[in-house]
TIZA-27785 format. One record per residue (C-alpha): residue in one letter; residue number from 0; y negated, z, x. Coordinates in steps of 0.001 Angstrom, whole numbers, plus 500000, padded with zeros to 6 digits. Example, Ala and Ser with C-alpha at 12.3 -4.5 7.8 and 13.67 -1.06 7.14 Angstrom:
REM residues 2
A / 0 / 504500 / 507800 / 512300
S / 1 / 501060 / 507140 / 513670
//
This chain:
REM residues 299
M / 0 / 624701 / 475057 / 916856
A / 1 / 623656 / 475391 / 912870
I / 2 / 624404 / 475068 / 909905
S / 3 / 622747 / 475164 / 906533
R / 4 / 621187 / 478175 / 905497
T / 5 / 622783 / 479057 / 902739
T / 6 / 626394 / 480420 / 904285
R / 7 / 628269 / 483423 / 903851
A / 8 / 628751 / 485998 / 906074
A / 9 / 632590 / 485469 / 906802
V / 10 / 632400 / 481643 / 907890
L / 11 / 628949 / 482990 / 910015
A / 12 / 631640 / 485897 / 911177
S / 13 / 634120 / 483126 / 911643
I / 14 / 632709 / 480481 / 913734
V / 15 / 630615 / 482657 / 916126
A / 16 / 634090 / 484095 / 916912
A / 17 / 635237 / 480695 / 918214
L / 18 / 631591 / 479783 / 920322
T / 19 / 632463 / 483291 / 922606
L / 20 / 635797 / 482106 / 922774
A / 21 / 637833 / 485111 / 921102
P / 22 / 639641 / 484821 / 918319
A / 23 / 638885 / 485141 / 914719
Q / 24 / 640903 / 487974 / 913440
A / 25 / 639268 / 489482 / 910006
E / 26 / 638042 / 485764 / 909152
D / 27 / 641325 / 484264 / 909063
A / 28 / 640775 / 482650 / 905170
F / 29 / 638042 / 480177 / 906984
P / 30 / 638818 / 477461 / 907535
T / 31 / 641490 / 475981 / 904900
K / 32 / 639927 / 472468 / 905877
P / 33 / 639093 / 470071 / 908683
V / 34 / 635189 / 471018 / 909738
R / 35 / 632765 / 468454 / 910421
M / 36 / 630521 / 468666 / 913816
V / 37 / 627515 / 466101 / 913573
I / 38 / 626491 / 465232 / 916882
P / 39 / 622543 / 464250 / 916291
F / 40 / 622612 / 461950 / 919385
A / 41 / 624610 / 458708 / 920586
A / 42 / 628552 / 459208 / 921805
G / 43 / 628287 / 458969 / 925086
G / 44 / 625486 / 461271 / 926023
P / 45 / 625214 / 464905 / 927334
T / 46 / 625499 / 466394 / 923489
D / 47 / 628471 / 464072 / 922573
I / 48 / 630208 / 465510 / 925487
V / 49 / 629956 / 468885 / 924974
G / 50 / 630081 / 468961 / 921371
R / 51 / 633548 / 467134 / 921733
V / 52 / 634966 / 469675 / 923804
M / 53 / 633829 / 472260 / 921882
G / 54 / 634734 / 471243 / 918930
A / 55 / 638579 / 470552 / 920427
K / 56 / 637797 / 474098 / 921479
M / 57 / 636965 / 476048 / 918200
G / 58 / 639875 / 473676 / 916485
E / 59 / 641980 / 474912 / 918878
L / 60 / 640869 / 478687 / 918059
L / 61 / 640147 / 478588 / 914334
G / 62 / 643099 / 476359 / 913206
Q / 63 / 642021 / 473472 / 911501
Q / 64 / 640556 / 470010 / 913368
F / 65 / 636824 / 469804 / 914369
V / 66 / 635942 / 465717 / 913177
I / 67 / 633321 / 464460 / 915280
E / 68 / 630840 / 462497 / 914023
D / 69 / 627796 / 460933 / 915387
R / 70 / 624875 / 460773 / 913035
T / 71 / 622232 / 459659 / 915585
G / 72 / 618414 / 457815 / 915172
A / 73 / 614787 / 459205 / 914916
G / 74 / 615282 / 462125 / 918129
G / 75 / 618306 / 463537 / 916439
N / 76 / 616108 / 464409 / 913455
I / 77 / 618676 / 461937 / 910893
G / 78 / 621664 / 463983 / 911745
A / 79 / 619719 / 467305 / 911982
D / 80 / 618322 / 466863 / 908300
F / 81 / 621462 / 465791 / 907282
V / 82 / 623022 / 468786 / 908200
S / 83 / 620362 / 470908 / 906745
K / 84 / 620991 / 469113 / 903428
A / 85 / 624690 / 469756 / 903131
A / 86 / 626534 / 472222 / 901283
G / 87 / 626479 / 475534 / 903229
D / 88 / 629769 / 476450 / 903128
G / 89 / 630290 / 476589 / 906954
Y / 90 / 632427 / 473080 / 906626
T / 91 / 629562 / 470870 / 907935
L / 92 / 628246 / 472123 / 911603
L / 93 / 625229 / 470744 / 913800
M / 94 / 625217 / 469951 / 917359
S / 95 / 621294 / 471788 / 917927
T / 96 / 619527 / 470908 / 921172
V / 97 / 616026 / 471631 / 922195
S / 98 / 614785 / 468241 / 921095
T / 99 / 615779 / 468933 / 916715
H / 100 / 614420 / 472830 / 917105
A / 101 / 611955 / 473223 / 919103
I / 102 / 610510 / 469597 / 920682
N / 103 / 610884 / 467569 / 917728
P / 104 / 608217 / 469786 / 915189
G / 105 / 605457 / 469314 / 917549
L / 106 / 605972 / 465310 / 917686
Y / 107 / 606919 / 464495 / 914082
K / 108 / 603718 / 464143 / 911994
K / 109 / 605984 / 464617 / 909254
M / 110 / 609329 / 466691 / 909892
P / 111 / 612520 / 466410 / 906869
Y / 112 / 613547 / 469811 / 907801
D / 113 / 612176 / 473197 / 908593
P / 114 / 614210 / 474241 / 912228
I / 115 / 613824 / 477917 / 911071
R / 116 / 614115 / 478267 / 907368
D / 117 / 616484 / 475661 / 906281
F / 118 / 619415 / 476301 / 909805
T / 119 / 621223 / 479361 / 910196
P / 120 / 622066 / 479426 / 914241
L / 121 / 625702 / 480883 / 915233
G / 122 / 624893 / 480988 / 918442
R / 123 / 623231 / 480055 / 921345
V / 124 / 626145 / 479522 / 923806
G / 125 / 624977 / 477534 / 926789
V / 126 / 621834 / 475717 / 928716
T / 127 / 622186 / 472281 / 930482
P / 128 / 619939 / 472173 / 933601
T / 129 / 618147 / 468653 / 933706
L / 130 / 618719 / 467140 / 937793
L / 131 / 615785 / 464816 / 938989
G / 132 / 616947 / 462084 / 940828
V / 133 / 616033 / 458517 / 942383
T / 134 / 617633 / 455107 / 942691
N / 135 / 619557 / 454400 / 946094
S / 136 / 617006 / 451989 / 947572
F / 137 / 614254 / 454351 / 946773
P / 138 / 611973 / 454722 / 950353
A / 139 / 611382 / 458825 / 949442
T / 140 / 614291 / 460933 / 950021
D / 141 / 612582 / 464032 / 949388
L / 142 / 610351 / 465825 / 946954
K / 143 / 607671 / 466000 / 949037
S / 144 / 607831 / 462546 / 950315
L / 145 / 608488 / 461560 / 946684
I / 146 / 604892 / 463009 / 945538
A / 147 / 603308 / 461639 / 948111
L / 148 / 604607 / 458071 / 947805
V / 149 / 604087 / 458168 / 944133
K / 150 / 600464 / 459579 / 944590
A / 151 / 600079 / 456783 / 947146
N / 152 / 600793 / 454229 / 944550
P / 153 / 599664 / 455044 / 941042
G / 154 / 601423 / 453207 / 938260
K / 155 / 603516 / 451247 / 940933
Y / 156 / 606720 / 453549 / 939949
S / 157 / 608674 / 453966 / 937107
F / 158 / 610782 / 457246 / 935559
G / 159 / 612872 / 456855 / 932616
S / 160 / 613703 / 459131 / 929379
S / 161 / 616700 / 459079 / 926799
G / 162 / 613315 / 458118 / 924290
V / 163 / 609502 / 458750 / 923493
G / 164 / 609150 / 462551 / 923160
S / 165 / 612864 / 463301 / 924176
I / 166 / 613190 / 466459 / 926721
L / 167 / 613552 / 464250 / 929168
H / 168 / 610554 / 462384 / 928243
L / 169 / 608425 / 465998 / 928591
C / 170 / 610667 / 467104 / 931459
G / 171 / 608948 / 463626 / 933401
E / 172 / 605978 / 465115 / 932193
E / 173 / 605838 / 468526 / 932864
F / 174 / 607092 / 467032 / 936509
K / 175 / 603868 / 464801 / 936853
S / 176 / 601193 / 467778 / 935648
L / 177 / 602657 / 470275 / 938099
A / 178 / 602826 / 467324 / 941463
G / 179 / 599142 / 467685 / 940785
G / 180 / 598699 / 464279 / 938051
L / 181 / 600506 / 461830 / 939099
E / 182 / 600825 / 458605 / 937673
M / 183 / 604456 / 456852 / 936843
T / 184 / 605382 / 454652 / 934135
H / 185 / 607191 / 456048 / 931027
V / 186 / 610039 / 453729 / 930367
P / 187 / 612017 / 455107 / 927157
Y / 188 / 615249 / 454011 / 926248
R / 189 / 617528 / 454793 / 923159
G / 190 / 619942 / 457776 / 924636
S / 191 / 620955 / 458740 / 928187
A / 192 / 623203 / 456295 / 928295
P / 193 / 621671 / 452590 / 928297
M / 194 / 619264 / 454866 / 930880
D / 195 / 621592 / 455686 / 933372
V / 196 / 622809 / 452041 / 933149
D / 197 / 619240 / 450901 / 934284
W / 198 / 618851 / 453764 / 936723
V / 199 / 622091 / 453109 / 938683
A / 200 / 620947 / 449098 / 939206
G / 201 / 617456 / 450405 / 939816
Q / 202 / 615739 / 448939 / 936895
I / 203 / 613752 / 451660 / 937152
Q / 204 / 612907 / 454603 / 940378
M / 205 / 613713 / 458057 / 939095
A / 206 / 614605 / 459959 / 935748
F / 207 / 615631 / 463362 / 934864
D / 208 / 618908 / 463352 / 933255
A / 209 / 620647 / 466201 / 932141
T / 210 / 623743 / 467340 / 934388
P / 211 / 626898 / 466403 / 932595
T / 212 / 625711 / 462807 / 932668
A / 213 / 623603 / 463119 / 935941
M / 214 / 625695 / 465127 / 938126
P / 215 / 628373 / 462307 / 938184
L / 216 / 626554 / 459704 / 939342
A / 217 / 624936 / 461630 / 941991
K / 218 / 628255 / 463319 / 943333
S / 219 / 629358 / 459296 / 943292
G / 220 / 626950 / 458041 / 945202
K / 221 / 625006 / 455996 / 942577
I / 222 / 622229 / 457660 / 942282
R / 223 / 620340 / 460190 / 944836
P / 224 / 619883 / 463851 / 943526
I / 225 / 616403 / 465487 / 944355
G / 226 / 616328 / 468785 / 942624
A / 227 / 617588 / 471142 / 939696
G / 228 / 615482 / 471355 / 937014
M / 229 / 616179 / 474682 / 936840
K / 230 / 614717 / 478316 / 938374
T / 231 / 618403 / 478768 / 939696
R / 232 / 620458 / 476308 / 941548
I / 233 / 623444 / 474377 / 939447
K / 234 / 626737 / 476443 / 939489
S / 235 / 628545 / 473569 / 939957
M / 236 / 626172 / 472282 / 942471
P / 237 / 625465 / 474918 / 944119
E / 238 / 623734 / 472904 / 947246
L / 239 / 621573 / 470848 / 945858
P / 240 / 617684 / 472818 / 945564
T / 241 / 615998 / 473647 / 942855
L / 242 / 612413 / 472137 / 942094
D / 243 / 610780 / 475208 / 941918
E / 244 / 612508 / 476214 / 945521
L / 245 / 611032 / 472662 / 946997
G / 246 / 607077 / 473617 / 945909
L / 247 / 606725 / 472439 / 942461
K / 248 / 606491 / 476367 / 941440
G / 249 / 606877 / 477070 / 937764
Y / 250 / 608811 / 473955 / 937164
E / 251 / 612004 / 474285 / 934657
C / 252 / 612921 / 471910 / 932472
Y / 253 / 616536 / 471902 / 930605
T / 254 / 618346 / 471329 / 926939
W / 255 / 620376 / 473765 / 925208
N / 256 / 623853 / 473457 / 923298
V / 257 / 627236 / 474720 / 924041
I / 258 / 629591 / 474845 / 926564
L / 259 / 631421 / 473503 / 929891
E / 260 / 630873 / 474886 / 932896
V / 261 / 631989 / 472135 / 935142
A / 262 / 629614 / 469953 / 933626
G / 263 / 626758 / 471628 / 934683
I / 264 / 625754 / 473851 / 931771
T / 265 / 625288 / 477804 / 932105
P / 266 / 627624 / 479162 / 929137
T / 267 / 625300 / 482231 / 927544
P / 268 / 627937 / 483628 / 925402
G / 269 / 627588 / 486509 / 923365
S / 270 / 624303 / 485956 / 921612
T / 271 / 623697 / 486441 / 918051
P / 272 / 622640 / 484167 / 915183
Q / 273 / 619370 / 486536 / 915267
Q / 274 / 618699 / 485756 / 919193
S / 275 / 619412 / 482705 / 918669
T / 276 / 616802 / 482082 / 916326
E / 277 / 614261 / 484380 / 917862
F / 278 / 614882 / 481950 / 920884
I / 279 / 614387 / 478681 / 919428
K / 280 / 610956 / 480115 / 918366
T / 281 / 610331 / 480591 / 921644
E / 282 / 611134 / 477317 / 922401
L / 283 / 608847 / 475864 / 920148
A / 284 / 605930 / 478282 / 921640
K / 285 / 606719 / 476833 / 924839
W / 286 / 606731 / 472562 / 924485
A / 287 / 604174 / 472226 / 921630
P / 288 / 601560 / 472754 / 924897
I / 289 / 603414 / 470278 / 926597
I / 290 / 603861 / 467442 / 923885
A / 291 / 600085 / 467852 / 922861
K / 292 / 599273 / 467495 / 926817
S / 293 / 601732 / 464602 / 926927
G / 294 / 599771 / 462308 / 923626
A / 295 / 603468 / 461926 / 922549
H / 296 / 603593 / 461529 / 918820
I / 297 / 605447 / 460095 / 916530
D / 298 / 604321 / 458747 / 912782
//
């Protein structure tokens, strides 16, 4: 979560206190009016889900309403740009993600904001694992047979994502590379929600999705989970092995924003604004070569 760069220390202290789930004490002068929290992705997607939960909790802790506002488009750039140009008084927050602050700078030729210069991170409070799953009619039932099937049928099978250059697209590209250069058709959607509809219906054979939306589909039997996209198992799905332990060594693909461990998100409370800034810089360096190798770019 981030705020436009120009802001007061009192604002930072109050919101960081809420992010770490501790009541703000000395900074009770803020907020004195409702706070707007901008979600840069579509309603019903992972970022929207966790943003609404986070907004409700922050409102409870700080004693003011947190109004959720979805401003979508351009892979999150529209919402992020709006917040970057808002007054730095703490009353307009951005639910930032790996897309808005680590992927888009390497994907878009022209960025409307600088992810480091134009924002003050309030704290990184959670990472969201991804999950690789296939349709129930897909012939392969595990990672080994999936890779073998795709290798034997180059170009026949498709994987979905929430958009060109999205984290879910890059999860697929990293998977293809580490699995030995698989040839699959990428089918981009305008968010996870429409992708999930076609995924369940079998219009695409497989997809990576963030756990808040993928896990309910897997637990209800609507899709077949293959493996988790983190190096450690998802706490709320401990029976699901990671792709790394299944043999795809080094695979790790996730997004990051807020809280809600029951939705598969691993909380990381206590991170400072400075630590969060360094984390964003690390993520920028990680994803730049993967984006370049995928060939994805947006003018």
